[in-house]
N, C-alpha and C positions, 0 to 999 in steps of 0.2 A: 241719331238716338237708333235709327235703322241700322247704321253701318256697325255700330258697338253692339247691338244684338247679333247681327250676322258674324262679327268677329269673334265674340264669345261662344256662339254655337258651333263655328268651325273649330275653335281650339279645344272644345269639349269632345268633338267626334274624333279628334286624332288618336286619343288614347283611351276612347269608350271601352269599357264602362268605368274604370279606374279614376278618369278625370271627372266625371259626373260624381262620383263618390267623394272624391277630394273637395270639389266645390261645394256640396252640400255639407261636408264637414267644417269648412272654413266659415260658411254662412252660419251654421249653428253656433260655432264657437264666437262670431260676432254679435249674435243676438242674445247670448246667455244672460238670462235674468230679465229680458225685454218680453214681457207676457203679450203685449200688443203685437209684436213684430213674429212671435213665435206662432200666435193666432194666425197671421197672415200668411205664413209658410204653411200651416196647416191646411188653411182654405185652398191654397194652390195646390197642394198635394191632392187634397181631396178631388178638386177639378180634373186634374190628371188622372187619377185612378178611375173616375167615372167614365173615362173614354179609353179605356184599355183595349177596346177593340179596334180602335183607330192606329194607325201607323204610329204616330208620336207617343200615344200611350204605351204601346208594346215596345218602343224603343227605350222609354223611361223605365219599364218594368224589367228590362234587362239589366238595368244597373241596381234596382230597388225592387226583389222579388216581393216583399212585404210592403208594396206601395200604397196599400189602403190607409189612408189617411186618419181613419178613425182610431187605429191601433198604435200602441206605443213602440211595435217593432220597428217602425218607419227610420231608416238609416241606421239600423242597428249593425247591418254589414256581417262581420264574422262572429259577433256576439249573439247569443239568442236570448230574447226575453219572453217572457209572459206579462200578460195584463194583470191586474189585481184578480179581475174576474177569473181568468185563466189559473191563477195561482190558487186561489179558493177552491177550483175544481179539482186540481191536481193533489192537494193538500188535505180536502176536505174541512177547510178554515173558514173563520169568520172575519170581518174586517176587523175587530178587536184584537184577534189573534194575529193576523197580519201585523198589526201595530207591535204587537208583543215581539214577534220576529225581528222586525226592523230595530227595534230597541235594543235588542241582545245581540244585534248584528249577526244572527243565525243564517241569514242568507244575504247575498250581496244584492243591492237594490240602488235604483236610481230616480230622483225626484225630478220631474220636468215641469217646467212653468205651465200654468194652466188658470190663472184667474183665482176666483175663489176657491174653487176645487182643486184640490192636491192631486196631481197625477203622479204614480209610481209604476217603475216598471222592474220586474224581479229577473235576476240572473236566471235563465232556464236551467242551466247545468246545475246550479245550487238547488233549484226547487226540484229537479230530478233525483238529485242525489239524497235529500232529505226524505223525498217520498219512499225511495228503495231502502233506506234505513228504517223507515216506519213499518214496512212491508215484512222486513226481514228480521224483525224483532220480537221478544216475547218478554212476559212479566216474569218477575221474580217469584210471583204466586204460583204460575204455571209450573216453572222449574222446580220450585219446591215439592210440588204434587207429584212431578214426574219421578223425582228420585227419593220421595218419602221422607224428607228432610224438612225441620222447620224452616220458616220464610227467613228469620234472621240468618241462619246459616249461609245464606246466599251472598249477605254482606260479606263474609269472611272469605268468600273464594271468588269475588267478582271484583275485578280491577278496572279502572278505567281505561278506555280505548287509547292505545299509545299512539303518538304523531309519528309517523314514519318518517326516515331520514334515509339518505342516499347509503348510509353505512349499516343498516339495518339488514341482517341476514337471518336465516332459519334458525330457530332456536327450540329444540324438541322439549326443553322444560317447560316452555309456554303453552304447548299444545292442549293441555287439559284444564288450563283456567279458563273460568267464564269472563266474558268481556263484557263490562257495563257500558252502555253508549252516553259517553259524556256530551254528545253533541247538544248544543242548547237548544235547536229546534225540537228535538226528540223529547228533551225534559219538559219545554213549555207545553208541547201539543198532546203528549201522553204519559209524562211522568218518567220516572225510571224505568229503563228498559233493558234489556240484556240483548246481546247479539245472538240470532238463533245458531249460527254456524258454529260458535263456540261451545253451545250447548251440545250440538251434536258431537262435536269432539271430544267433550268431556264424557259424555256417554259411551262412545265407542272405546276411548281408553279405559274406562271403569270395567267394560265388558271384556277386553282385551287379556287384562291383566288376571281376571279372576280365575281361581283353580275350580275346574268344572267337575266336581264329584261331590258326593255326600260329605259333610264336615264330620271330624272325628268327635269323641265324647268331649265335653267340656267346652265346646265351642258354641257361641250363642250369636243371635242376630246383632248386627251393628247397632239397631235403634236400643236394643235392651242394654248392651254394653256401655251406651252413652250415658245411662242412667247413674252411672257411678260418679258423674262430675255433678257439682253443685251449680244451681243458677243455669245460665245459657252454657252451652257445651262449646268445647274448642273444636268445632266441626272442621275449620279449616285446617288445623295442624293434623287432625287425625286423617282427613281425606289427602291431604299431602303426602303423609306416611304410606298410605295404601297405594297411590299412585306412584310413589317412589320406590316402591318394593320392598319397604321397610317392615310392613306387617303383612303377612299373607292372609288371603282371604278366600271364602269358599262361596260359589254361587251354583246351586243345583240346577242340573239340566241346561236349558237354553233361555231360562227366564233373565230379564234385564237385571242388571246390578242395581238395586236400590238399598235403602238403609234397612229395609225388612228382609230382602233376600239376600244380602251379604251376611255372612258368618265369620266372627273373629273369635280369637281367644282374648277375653278381656284383660287379662294379664299383660298382653303385648302392648296395649294402648299406652300414650304419653301419660305420665303420672300427674302433671300440673294441671290444674283447671284452667278456665279461660282467664286471663287477666285483663285489666283496664285497658292497656294499651291495645292489644289486640282488638277489644271491643269498639275503641274509640276510632281507630285510625280507618274505620271503613268508609269507603266512598258512598255506599248506599246508607240511607237514613231511613228507618223504620220507627216510628213513634209509637205504634200499637201492635199489638200480637193477637191473633185469634185466639179463642178459647182452646182450641187444640194444641196451639204451640204455647200457651200458657202451661197447660198440663205437662208439655215436654221439658220446659223450664224448670217447673217444680219437682218433675220426676214423679208424678201422681196421675191417677186416673181421673175420668171427668168429674165423677161425684166428689171426690176428695179435692180437686181443684176448685170446683164451685164452691164447696164449704169454706176453704181457705179464703178465697177471695172475698165471699161475704163476710166471714169473720175479720178479715183486715179492713172492710169497709172500702174496698177498690171498686170505683165505678165501673159497671159493664155499658158500652155504648155501642152504637151500629158500627160495624168495621168490614169493609168488603161486601161479601154477600151473606154474613152473619154476624155475631156478636164478638166484640173485642174488649181488651184492656189495656192501659197504660204499660208499655213494656219496661218502663224505668220503675213502675210500682211492684210489678211481678218479679224483677230482678231483685228488688230491695227485699221482698218477701221471702225469696229463695236463700238470702243470706242468713236469715234468722230461723228457718224451720228445715225440717228433712223430713222425708218420709222411709218408710222400711224398704221401700224397692231399692233406693240408693243405696242404704246402708248394706242390705244383703249383696248386692254385687261388688260393692267396695270392698266388703269384708269376706267375700266368697263363702256367704252363710246361707242356710234356707231361710226365706222370707218369712214364712208362716211361724216357724219355730223362734226366730228372731224377735218377731213381733210380741209374742207371749213373754219372751225373757225380758224385754224392754218393759213391758206393762208390769211384770211381776217386780221388776226393780224399781218401780216409781219414777221412772224418767218423765220429765215435765213434758205435758202436751202443751202445744201452741199452735192456735190458727188450724185445728184438725190434724197438725202432723206432730213430730217430736223437736224439742228444742235442739237446734244445730250445735250450739254451744256443747251442751252434754254429751251430745253423740260423738262430738269431735273429742272430748275428753276421754271417752272410751275407745277412742281409734276406730270408730265404724264409719266416719264421713270425713271428708277434708274441708277445710277453709273455703270459703268463697273468696275468689281474687287472691289466692295464696301466692301467686307468683307468674311468671310469664315464660312460656316455652318458645320454641323455635317459630319465628314467623313464617307464614306461608311465603312472604316476600323473599325469604332468605334462600340463597341457592347455594 
């Protein structure tokens, strides 16, 4: 036995430390699934680790820098791993969330034999990459507030993060698109998020194309011009036209380009409203909208919006930091009613004069607004979901 031990030790020393690492790999493969053998090996490693100040301990530590037998990094060699505790610290997660990440295969992991208690180690590169995505992401609500557009509009201009390939090259047509993070770990831990870098690129592109002087007569803010569309507006198609230089727009001074600072000729906007395909193909899904966005969908002020929602019997519930309503319910309401503001922009008429004209004509009132069907017959508004224009995806 002594001769065998000496011979084994001499063989290991000839190609140290690779020989020791290969020996450990063979030993681990041989005891795979054998909990008792694995625990014995762990005790031996722990015993060596406690003697790292001695010569034999230092010698073994050269082969295994993470020789601490209490940690799952032991024998990891070229692959870095985090323990469950370390992963929770890195990602600010709980044990339940770690299980969700494992179930979704959001990060690579390895289960180790450990008796009744499951031991799992997590690929450190995957964990670090996920942490970086979480730190460099932002919410759709924040982006919408920055550009003064409704949250649902983000879903029209945010596409899933592409999987890079060797053939991918720079494409200037993609620089202004918002990138939705489709990493399952991001969705599990923080919901639907956007890549912050793509947001900065989008803002820079909008600012650089703007005509920087006072707009001429007849030019109104983009936010006001979008009222001409029924229901949810085709923000994706319009913003694509702006960035594609097909619609000139003005921004006074040095202020950032937003829906309230951008000025356009409403007659230059695409004629077709948002179609169902454009609405349904979105990667981001929003089931509710804020009361502010509900007003944007209806083309109405706050009081008119509240009256219409109450008249229709749409439930108001807690949403985000305020109150919200069902997106589907508001969109359905917009298909049957229209307000004077939409008709005035669509027909290029004075809103006050048009209101009194409609009242004198006896146009039917409905849920605080006008009957959309009657206004369509008068050529004052368009049908909701009347058609489908060019998608933002089309190049």
